[in-house]
Short mmCIF file of the C-alpha atoms (twelve columns), coordinates in Angstrom:
data_MODEL
# 
_entry.id   MODEL 
# 
loop_
_atom_site.group_PDB 
_atom_site.id 
_atom_site.type_symbol 
_atom_site.label_atom_id 
_atom_site.label_alt_id 
_atom_site.label_comp_id 
_atom_site.label_asym_id 
_atom_site.label_seq_id 
_atom_site.Cartn_x 
_atom_site.Cartn_y 
_atom_site.Cartn_z 
_atom_site.pdbx_PDB_model_num 
ATOM 1  C CA . MET A 1  -2.467  10.696  12.909  1 
ATOM 2  C CA . PRO A 2  -0.669  7.935   11.534  1 
ATOM 3  C CA . ILE A 3  0.222   7.762   7.895   1 
ATOM 4  C CA . VAL A 4  0.590   4.237   6.230   1 
ATOM 5  C CA . THR A 5  2.797   4.456   2.715   1 
ATOM 6  C CA . VAL A 6  2.764   1.034   0.604   1 
ATOM 7  C CA . LEU A 7  5.103   1.140   -2.440  1 
ATOM 8  C CA . GLN A 8  4.017   -1.528  -4.727  1 
ATOM 9  C CA . GLY A 9  4.058   -2.338  -8.453  1 
ATOM 10 C CA . PRO A 10 0.334   -1.486  -10.328 1 
ATOM 11 C CA . ARG A 11 -2.642  -2.975  -8.768  1 
ATOM 12 C CA . ASP A 12 -6.382  -2.772  -10.051 1 
ATOM 13 C CA . ILE A 13 -8.637  -0.321  -8.374  1 
ATOM 14 C CA . GLU A 14 -10.820 -2.877  -6.418  1 
ATOM 15 C CA . LYS A 15 -7.624  -4.459  -4.625  1 
ATOM 16 C CA . LYS A 16 -6.353  -0.703  -3.672  1 
ATOM 17 C CA . ARG A 17 -9.788  -0.282  -1.888  1 
ATOM 18 C CA . ASP A 18 -9.625  -3.530  -0.238  1 
ATOM 19 C CA . LEU A 19 -6.117  -3.224  0.778   1 
ATOM 20 C CA . VAL A 20 -6.490  0.184   2.404   1 
ATOM 21 C CA . ALA A 21 -9.762  -0.880  4.300   1 
ATOM 22 C CA . ARG A 22 -7.685  -3.631  5.621   1 
ATOM 23 C CA . ILE A 23 -4.816  -1.106  6.628   1 
ATOM 24 C CA . THR A 24 -6.944  1.449   8.373   1 
ATOM 25 C CA . ASP A 25 -9.191  -1.640  10.392  1 
ATOM 26 C CA . ALA A 26 -5.990  -2.745  11.724  1 
ATOM 27 C CA . PHE A 27 -5.190  0.662   13.009  1 
ATOM 28 C CA . VAL A 28 -8.569  1.234   14.537  1 
ATOM 29 C CA . GLU A 29 -8.207  -1.845  16.088  1 
ATOM 30 C CA . ALA A 30 -4.452  -1.917  17.799  1 
ATOM 31 C CA . TYR A 31 -4.668  2.058   18.511  1 
ATOM 32 C CA . GLU A 32 -8.443  2.838   19.198  1 
ATOM 33 C CA . LEU A 33 -8.246  5.406   16.815  1 
ATOM 34 C CA . PRO A 34 -10.962 6.949   14.549  1 
ATOM 35 C CA . ALA A 35 -10.907 5.931   10.818  1 
ATOM 36 C CA . GLU A 36 -10.807 9.615   9.732   1 
ATOM 37 C CA . THR A 37 -7.217  9.946   11.289  1 
ATOM 38 C CA . VAL A 38 -5.971  7.209   9.297   1 
ATOM 39 C CA . GLN A 39 -3.941  7.821   6.127   1 
ATOM 40 C CA . VAL A 40 -2.998  5.499   3.606   1 
ATOM 41 C CA . TRP A 41 -0.603  6.511   0.498   1 
ATOM 42 C CA . ILE A 42 -0.198  4.104   -2.183  1 
ATOM 43 C CA . GLN A 43 3.173   4.523   -4.532  1 
ATOM 44 C CA . GLU A 44 3.181   2.468   -7.719  1 
ATOM 45 C CA . THR A 45 5.923   1.794   -9.467  1 
ATOM 46 C CA . PRO A 46 6.141   -0.057  -12.748 1 
ATOM 47 C CA . ALA A 47 7.730   -2.961  -13.107 1 
ATOM 48 C CA . GLU A 48 10.360  -1.763  -15.206 1 
ATOM 49 C CA . SER A 49 11.588  0.784   -12.692 1 
ATOM 50 C CA . TRP A 50 12.361  -1.710  -9.785  1 
ATOM 51 C CA . SER A 51 14.435  -4.645  -9.028  1 
ATOM 52 C CA . ALA A 52 15.247  -7.470  -6.822  1 
ATOM 53 C CA . ALA A 53 17.997  -9.458  -6.742  1 
ATOM 54 C CA . GLY A 54 19.855  -7.623  -9.705  1 
ATOM 55 C CA . LYS A 55 17.410  -8.083  -11.926 1 
ATOM 56 C CA . LEU A 56 14.518  -5.497  -13.108 1 
ATOM 57 C CA . ILE A 57 10.814  -7.073  -12.496 1 
ATOM 58 C CA . ALA A 58 9.588   -6.497  -15.588 1 
ATOM 59 C CA . ASP A 59 12.118  -9.290  -16.858 1 
ATOM 60 C CA . SER A 60 11.059  -11.861 -14.282 1 
# 
């Protein structure tokens, strides 16, 4: 059973629904697995809790 972890900033529920459907479809197609075996975990981190290039994303 594949488990995919997505680390991202907060997104609305419709975008998350679309993302998990597309990820699931990709695994079903690539590995010929039943969709029921694919798990997608979304971990959202607020912009003030992560950085890139030495600056908080919230400050970008």
